[in-house]
PLY file of the C-alpha trace (Angstrom):
ply
format ascii 1.0
element vertex 350
property float x
property float y
property float z
element edge 349
property int vertex1
property int vertex2
end_header
240.64 -44.86 140.42
237.32 -45.35 138.62
234.70 -47.71 140.08
233.16 -48.17 136.64
232.80 -51.86 135.80
234.02 -53.18 132.47
231.36 -55.33 130.84
232.78 -58.65 129.63
230.98 -60.18 126.68
230.18 -63.87 126.96
230.61 -65.77 123.69
228.93 -69.06 122.79
228.95 -71.98 120.38
226.01 -73.00 118.20
224.73 -76.48 119.02
225.38 -77.49 115.40
229.05 -77.59 116.41
228.45 -81.15 117.62
226.52 -82.36 114.57
227.36 -80.40 111.41
230.35 -80.05 109.07
232.03 -83.28 110.14
234.80 -83.85 107.61
235.30 -87.35 106.19
238.84 -87.08 104.87
238.76 -90.41 103.00
235.83 -89.18 100.89
236.53 -85.42 100.91
233.04 -84.84 102.23
231.48 -82.73 104.98
228.47 -84.38 106.63
225.84 -83.83 109.29
225.27 -86.54 111.88
222.36 -86.54 114.33
221.38 -90.22 114.32
222.57 -93.25 112.38
219.18 -93.54 110.71
219.32 -89.91 109.53
222.90 -90.34 108.38
222.16 -93.47 106.35
219.21 -91.80 104.68
221.18 -88.66 103.85
224.58 -90.05 102.88
224.72 -93.82 102.28
223.98 -93.59 98.57
226.41 -90.71 98.07
229.12 -92.52 99.99
228.63 -95.60 97.79
229.31 -93.45 94.73
232.49 -92.19 96.44
233.77 -95.74 97.09
232.22 -96.65 100.45
230.55 -99.81 99.15
230.78 -102.44 101.91
229.09 -102.46 105.30
232.54 -102.72 106.89
233.58 -99.47 105.17
230.38 -97.79 106.30
230.94 -98.94 109.89
234.42 -97.46 109.67
232.86 -94.13 108.65
230.46 -94.30 111.61
233.36 -95.03 113.95
235.32 -92.02 112.69
232.25 -89.80 113.08
231.79 -91.06 116.64
235.41 -90.22 117.44
235.06 -86.73 115.97
231.82 -85.99 117.85
233.45 -87.22 121.08
236.44 -84.93 120.41
234.16 -81.94 119.86
232.22 -82.60 123.06
235.49 -82.51 125.01
237.13 -79.76 122.97
236.56 -76.71 125.19
237.80 -78.44 128.31
240.77 -80.00 126.55
241.77 -76.66 125.02
241.68 -74.93 128.41
243.76 -77.74 129.92
246.35 -77.49 127.12
246.58 -73.71 127.48
247.18 -74.05 131.23
249.81 -76.73 130.68
251.58 -74.68 127.99
251.68 -71.64 130.28
253.23 -73.75 133.02
255.85 -75.76 131.11
256.71 -73.93 127.89
259.58 -71.44 127.76
259.24 -69.12 124.73
262.26 -68.58 122.50
261.21 -65.02 121.54
258.88 -63.70 124.30
258.59 -60.28 122.63
256.66 -61.64 119.61
253.63 -62.30 121.85
252.99 -58.55 122.22
252.02 -56.66 119.08
254.30 -53.73 118.24
253.97 -51.31 115.35
257.51 -52.20 114.33
256.25 -55.69 113.39
253.88 -54.21 110.80
254.70 -53.37 107.21
254.77 -49.60 106.50
252.26 -50.05 103.66
249.81 -51.75 106.03
250.09 -48.89 108.51
249.46 -46.43 105.68
246.32 -48.38 104.69
245.03 -48.37 108.28
245.70 -44.65 108.68
243.75 -43.94 105.51
240.79 -46.01 106.78
240.75 -44.00 110.02
240.30 -40.68 108.20
236.92 -38.96 108.12
237.01 -38.66 104.33
237.75 -42.36 103.66
236.09 -43.89 100.61
236.11 -47.44 99.33
237.52 -46.23 96.02
240.36 -44.47 97.81
241.13 -47.59 99.82
241.11 -49.83 96.75
243.76 -47.61 95.22
246.06 -48.64 98.08
245.32 -52.37 97.80
246.08 -55.02 95.23
242.89 -56.70 94.06
243.48 -60.43 93.58
242.12 -62.41 90.65
239.15 -63.51 92.76
236.20 -61.23 93.45
236.54 -59.10 96.60
239.81 -60.73 97.63
242.44 -58.15 98.51
246.20 -58.40 99.02
248.45 -56.13 101.07
251.70 -56.39 103.07
251.00 -57.13 106.75
254.27 -57.90 108.54
257.94 -57.09 108.21
260.05 -60.05 107.03
262.17 -59.91 110.18
259.07 -60.42 112.32
257.88 -63.35 110.20
261.28 -65.00 110.66
261.16 -64.60 114.44
257.54 -65.76 114.63
258.44 -68.88 112.65
261.38 -69.58 114.93
259.03 -69.29 117.91
256.45 -71.62 116.36
259.07 -74.21 115.44
260.50 -73.99 118.95
257.03 -74.68 120.36
256.46 -77.49 117.86
259.65 -79.20 119.01
258.84 -78.80 122.71
257.11 -81.33 124.96
254.16 -78.98 125.57
250.72 -80.33 124.56
249.39 -79.31 121.16
245.97 -79.21 119.50
245.20 -79.32 115.78
244.04 -76.03 114.22
240.73 -77.40 112.85
239.16 -80.54 111.45
240.87 -80.19 108.05
244.39 -79.08 109.01
246.45 -81.67 110.89
249.57 -79.56 111.42
249.83 -76.11 112.95
249.28 -74.17 116.17
246.22 -72.80 117.96
247.42 -69.31 118.85
245.02 -68.76 121.75
246.46 -71.82 123.52
249.99 -70.54 123.00
249.10 -67.15 124.52
248.87 -64.86 121.48
245.22 -63.78 121.79
245.17 -61.01 124.39
248.21 -58.94 123.48
248.69 -59.73 119.80
245.67 -60.99 117.84
243.00 -58.96 119.66
244.75 -55.58 119.22
245.64 -56.52 115.63
241.95 -57.16 114.92
240.57 -54.19 116.85
243.05 -51.44 115.98
244.37 -52.40 112.55
242.11 -54.86 110.73
238.73 -53.51 111.86
239.18 -50.10 110.15
239.96 -51.91 106.88
237.16 -54.50 107.04
234.67 -51.76 107.94
235.25 -50.16 104.55
235.62 -53.32 102.45
232.94 -55.58 103.90
230.14 -53.57 105.57
227.60 -56.04 104.11
229.31 -59.00 105.84
229.72 -57.58 109.32
233.10 -56.03 108.61
232.17 -53.02 110.72
231.13 -55.04 113.79
233.80 -57.72 114.19
234.01 -58.56 117.89
235.77 -61.94 118.16
238.08 -64.27 116.30
239.81 -67.62 116.07
243.49 -67.45 115.13
245.80 -70.29 114.22
248.82 -71.15 112.13
248.73 -73.92 109.52
251.72 -75.79 108.21
252.15 -77.55 104.85
255.09 -79.88 104.32
256.05 -82.53 101.77
255.77 -85.18 104.50
252.63 -83.79 106.18
249.62 -81.85 104.84
250.21 -80.92 101.19
246.95 -79.16 100.35
243.52 -78.21 101.65
240.17 -79.22 100.20
237.52 -76.78 98.98
235.70 -75.23 101.95
234.37 -72.07 103.54
235.42 -70.60 106.89
233.50 -70.23 110.13
234.03 -66.49 109.86
232.57 -63.30 108.47
235.98 -62.09 107.25
239.27 -64.02 107.02
242.86 -62.80 106.92
245.40 -65.30 105.57
249.05 -64.19 105.91
251.97 -66.13 104.43
254.78 -66.11 107.01
257.23 -68.53 105.32
259.24 -70.55 104.60
260.60 -71.45 101.18
258.07 -73.34 99.08
256.85 -73.77 95.54
253.22 -73.89 94.36
250.46 -74.24 96.96
248.36 -71.39 95.57
244.93 -70.65 96.98
241.96 -71.02 94.67
238.65 -69.22 95.13
235.29 -70.25 93.73
231.86 -68.82 94.51
229.66 -68.44 97.58
229.17 -71.55 99.67
225.83 -72.59 98.10
227.48 -73.08 94.68
229.16 -76.50 94.14
232.74 -76.63 92.91
231.66 -78.24 89.62
229.62 -75.12 88.81
232.10 -72.53 90.06
234.69 -70.66 88.03
237.82 -70.71 90.19
240.63 -68.18 90.33
244.14 -68.90 91.61
245.91 -66.53 93.99
249.55 -66.99 94.93
251.06 -66.69 98.39
253.76 -64.10 99.00
255.64 -64.18 102.29
254.75 -61.21 104.60
251.59 -60.44 102.58
247.99 -61.12 103.59
244.90 -62.05 101.62
241.65 -60.65 102.99
238.39 -62.31 101.95
234.87 -63.12 103.09
234.60 -66.22 105.21
231.74 -67.64 103.14
233.76 -67.38 99.93
234.59 -70.97 98.98
238.29 -71.67 98.61
241.00 -74.30 98.91
244.77 -74.71 98.71
246.58 -76.50 95.91
249.42 -78.86 96.91
252.90 -77.55 97.48
255.52 -79.25 95.30
258.54 -78.52 97.48
259.57 -76.92 100.75
257.40 -75.89 103.67
254.63 -73.29 103.85
253.33 -71.64 107.05
250.30 -69.34 107.14
248.74 -67.28 109.90
244.93 -67.43 109.66
242.53 -65.16 111.53
238.83 -65.99 111.31
237.10 -62.74 112.32
233.51 -62.89 113.50
230.64 -60.46 113.97
228.05 -61.53 116.55
225.53 -59.06 115.10
225.55 -61.09 111.90
225.91 -64.65 113.12
223.40 -64.25 115.96
220.75 -64.15 113.24
222.01 -67.02 111.11
224.73 -69.50 111.96
227.07 -69.69 108.93
227.71 -73.39 109.52
224.12 -74.73 109.72
222.24 -71.84 108.07
219.76 -71.72 110.96
219.16 -69.40 113.90
221.82 -70.52 116.38
220.90 -72.55 119.44
223.53 -71.42 121.94
225.66 -73.55 124.22
228.57 -72.74 126.52
232.07 -72.41 125.11
235.54 -71.25 126.16
236.95 -67.80 125.34
235.60 -66.41 122.09
233.97 -69.83 121.40
232.38 -69.50 117.93
231.53 -65.81 118.28
227.81 -65.96 119.16
226.33 -63.77 121.90
222.95 -63.51 123.59
222.27 -60.06 122.19
221.43 -59.20 118.59
221.27 -55.84 116.83
218.09 -55.95 114.77
219.41 -53.26 112.44
222.43 -55.25 111.22
222.53 -56.70 107.74
223.13 -60.45 107.76
223.45 -60.79 104.00
226.75 -61.24 102.22
226.64 -61.69 98.47
229.31 -62.43 95.90
229.22 -59.35 93.70
0 1
1 2
2 3
3 4
4 5
5 6
6 7
7 8
8 9
9 10
10 11
11 12
12 13
13 14
14 15
15 16
16 17
17 18
18 19
19 20
20 21
21 22
22 23
23 24
24 25
25 26
26 27
27 28
28 29
29 30
30 31
31 32
32 33
33 34
34 35
35 36
36 37
37 38
38 39
39 40
40 41
41 42
42 43
43 44
44 45
45 46
46 47
47 48
48 49
49 50
50 51
51 52
52 53
53 54
54 55
55 56
56 57
57 58
58 59
59 60
60 61
61 62
62 63
63 64
64 65
65 66
66 67
67 68
68 69
69 70
70 71
71 72
72 73
73 74
74 75
75 76
76 77
77 78
78 79
79 80
80 81
81 82
82 83
83 84
84 85
85 86
86 87
87 88
88 89
89 90
90 91
91 92
92 93
93 94
94 95
95 96
96 97
97 98
98 99
99 100
100 101
101 102
102 103
103 104
104 105
105 106
106 107
107 108
108 109
109 110
110 111
111 112
112 113
113 114
114 115
115 116
116 117
117 118
118 119
119 120
120 121
121 122
122 123
123 124
124 125
125 126
126 127
127 128
128 129
129 130
130 131
131 132
132 133
133 134
134 135
135 136
136 137
137 138
138 139
139 140
140 141
141 142
142 143
143 144
144 145
145 146
146 147
147 148
148 149
149 150
150 151
151 152
152 153
153 154
154 155
155 156
156 157
157 158
158 159
159 160
160 161
161 162
162 163
163 164
164 165
165 166
166 167
167 168
168 169
169 170
170 171
171 172
172 173
173 174
174 175
175 176
176 177
177 178
178 179
179 180
180 181
181 182
182 183
183 184
184 185
185 186
186 187
187 188
188 189
189 190
190 191
191 192
192 193
193 194
194 195
195 196
196 197
197 198
198 199
199 200
200 201
201 202
202 203
203 204
204 205
205 206
206 207
207 208
208 209
209 210
210 211
211 212
212 213
213 214
214 215
215 216
216 217
217 218
218 219
219 220
220 221
221 222
222 223
223 224
224 225
225 226
226 227
227 228
228 229
229 230
230 231
231 232
232 233
233 234
234 235
235 236
236 237
237 238
238 239
239 240
240 241
241 242
242 243
243 244
244 245
245 246
246 247
247 248
248 249
249 250
250 251
251 252
252 253
253 254
254 255
255 256
256 257
257 258
258 259
259 260
260 261
261 262
262 263
263 264
264 265
265 266
266 267
267 268
268 269
269 270
270 271
271 272
272 273
273 274
274 275
275 276
276 277
277 278
278 279
279 280
280 281
281 282
282 283
283 284
284 285
285 286
286 287
287 288
288 289
289 290
290 291
291 292
292 293
293 294
294 295
295 296
296 297
297 298
298 299
299 300
300 301
301 302
302 303
303 304
304 305
305 306
306 307
307 308
308 309
309 310
310 311
311 312
312 313
313 314
314 315
315 316
316 317
317 318
318 319
319 320
320 321
321 322
322 323
323 324
324 325
325 326
326 327
327 328
328 329
329 330
330 331
331 332
332 333
333 334
334 335
335 336
336 337
337 338
338 339
339 340
340 341
341 342
342 343
343 344
344 345
345 346
346 347
347 348
348 349
């Protein structure tokens, strides 16, 4: 038995987590809140133009911001408590889906990964195996077998109907599942990222940290005629994102992609990309996008936000500043206390 110690990387949040990108659903607006005085100066006039005209309405906005900041301050502890409770009380319907097996993966995806692992791999050769979507540098390929998607959905619905505690995926999606809390991270998402997705992102997105992805946040989102119908224009807290359609039967609900995050929607030329069950869309996290409303049925998507500490340690993608680190649970938001000075933190829409 080896006495060699395995070094465990500690991941952190950026302090902007508590102040930036607070989503005001009523006004479809992301805001930054440090103090009320700052907030009034920065947003009161804009909010008036969006329909927040009375002091009572503005106080309601402040109250919702206060609730969201309070939620974020308690988030790490609450997530750990939910994960512990789920482990104790929840009985999985399909325990085997929590451990990644090659049989879950589409043959085409395995062929793509094998090509990327060759010594003579080229980007041109890889692109010949992928379907390029209508949007720039967005790629489509089969990820899972349909039989696996069906079983995964059955497991997620079983969990949804259980009495186990549940957290929302993010500030914009109200319905879905945080996969780390349910127990998918260690034996499913992490090996999927490290052994299958990393070889592909290394070739496609070397300028965005695709070759140094070392953490992730994974969740499932659900769209239903009686719940969330669509998703507003946004960018992800990720260097690279994989979005896989896992079911069910639905119509419409296409993704639309614009430009990089600094370009407003009014100035962007958007491209629509349809969802196909079992297939994934791979794109840069800072590529602005949204989801159009479904018109019938129910749509479930598995989302993996993949992060590269070598990139984000230099510039937080959410506040565009050098991150000020604070403690977080698990992979947190993917920041570490070390930074490779040779890495390239730029990611351009070309």
